[in-house]
N, C-alpha and C positions, 0 to 999 in steps of 0.2 A: 459926548465924547467923539474922538476922531474916528473910531472904528465902526460907527453905526451904519454909515452909508457907503463905506469903501469896500472894494473887492478884497477877498481874502489873500493874504500873503502865502508864499510857499510854506513858511514855517507853520502858519495857522492850519493850512490844509494837511500838512504832515501830522501835526498834533491831533487833528480831528480823526485822521485815519488810525492812528495809534489808539485813540480813545475807543473807537468802534471795534477794534480788534479785541479789546477787553483783557489783554494779557498783562499790561503794566499799570502801575499806580498813575494817578494824574501827574504827579511830579516827574516820574520817569518818562511819561509821554512827552512832557515839555522838554526834558533833557534830550530825548531822542529826536525831537523836532528841531533842535539846534539852539534852544534857549540856554543861557548861562546856568551852570549847575547851582550856583548860590542863589539864583533868582527863580529857579524852575518852579518851586512850590508856589510862589507868589504869582508867577505868570499863568500857571495852570488855573489857579483860583480866579484870576481876572478873566481869563478866556472862557471859563465855564459859568461865570456868575449871571450871564444873560443880559446884563445892563450895559457893560462896556463894549462887548463885541457880540451882539445878538446873532450876527451872520455866522459866527463859528458854531453856535448851537443849531442854527438852521442847517448848516452843512453836515453836522453830525447826524441830524435827523434824516437828511437826504441819503447819506451813506448807509444808515441802518435800514431805511426803507428799500434801497437798492439791494442790499444784502438779503433782505427778506424775500424780495421778488426773485432774485437770482437763485437762491439756495433753498427757499421755502423754510428758512430758519428764523424763528422769532425768539426773543429773550424768554417770554412766557412759555412758549412751546418747549424750549430747551430746559427750563426749570422743571416743567412737568415731566419731561422724559427722564431727566436725571433722578427725579424723585421716584419714578417707577422703577428705574434700574436699581436704585439704592434699596428700595423695599424688596424687590425680587432677590437681590443678592443677600440681603439680611435673612429673608425667609429660607433661602437655600443654605444658610450657615456660612456664607462667604463674606465674612465681616470686613476683610481688607478691601474687597471690591465695593462694599457698601460705604465704607469710610471714604474711599477715593471719590465716589459719586457725590457724596455730601460735601467734600472739600471743593469739588468743581462747582457744585450748586451754590455754595457760599460765595465763591469768587465771582461767579456769574451774577449773583444777586447784589454784588458790591459790598458784602459783609466782610470779606477778607481780601488781602492783597498779598500775592506771592512775592516776597522780597528776597532777593539774593544779592548780597554784596560781597565783593572780593576785597577784604580789608588788608590782606597780606600780599600785596603785589610786589614782591621783592625784585622781580626781574625788571621793574620799571624804576627802581631806585638807583642812584649813583653809589659808588663805593663809599664815599664820605657819609651819605645818608644811612647806608647799611651799618657802618661802623658806629655812627651816632645812635642808631636804634639799638644795636647790641649793647652798647655802653649803658643806655637807659635801662634796658632789660636787666643787665647785670646789677645795677644799683637797686632796682625794685625787687629782684629775685636772686640774691647772691647764692642761695643754696642750690640753685639750678646750675650754677657754673663751678661748683666745688667738685673736684674729681679726687676721690680717695684712691690711693694705690701707689705702687712703686713701679719703676721702670729701670731698664738696664740699657745703656748705650752700646749697641753692637755694630755701629757703622764701620768700625775698623776690622771686624772679623769677616773673612771671606765666607760667603754662603753660596751654596749651589742651588738653593730653592727646592731641593728634593727632601730636605729634612722636615720631619713632622713636628708639629707643635708639642706633641707629647714628649719628644726627645728633649726639646728646649726646656720644658718644665722639669724633667728629671734632672737636668744639669743644675738648675737653680735650687733644687731641693737639698 
């Protein structure tokens, strides 16, 4: 493959740094590195398979070793420490702290990935897209758009704004 003996690109370096951070899924690391969203999963798999771009894995290993030298932090050490914290919290009856330590341990061990997606980004939609989305929702859930009640048009009546709602209700009764 073309990537075996070449230098790493900026995207590959950025991808590797995100992988070493351990915060994001492999796909999200690829997205954050600048790969197209629809191809990010595939790009992450190719970059991490060790065959096509072995230099990427070497760079990840270098970054991890540097991190271990600089901070004295290793993955195994962190897993052991989190286990100790979890057990200590559980023994003390602090189950919430124990659960949090276990969640972090699972993520660090690669068993889970914290995914947070904003699926309702209305501020990024155009007016036409919002109207179309509301129309679609109204078709799917008509009961949510049914408003029962009555109203009285009072636009022609002068109001001072000092009248209480209770007085308005007494008038209509």
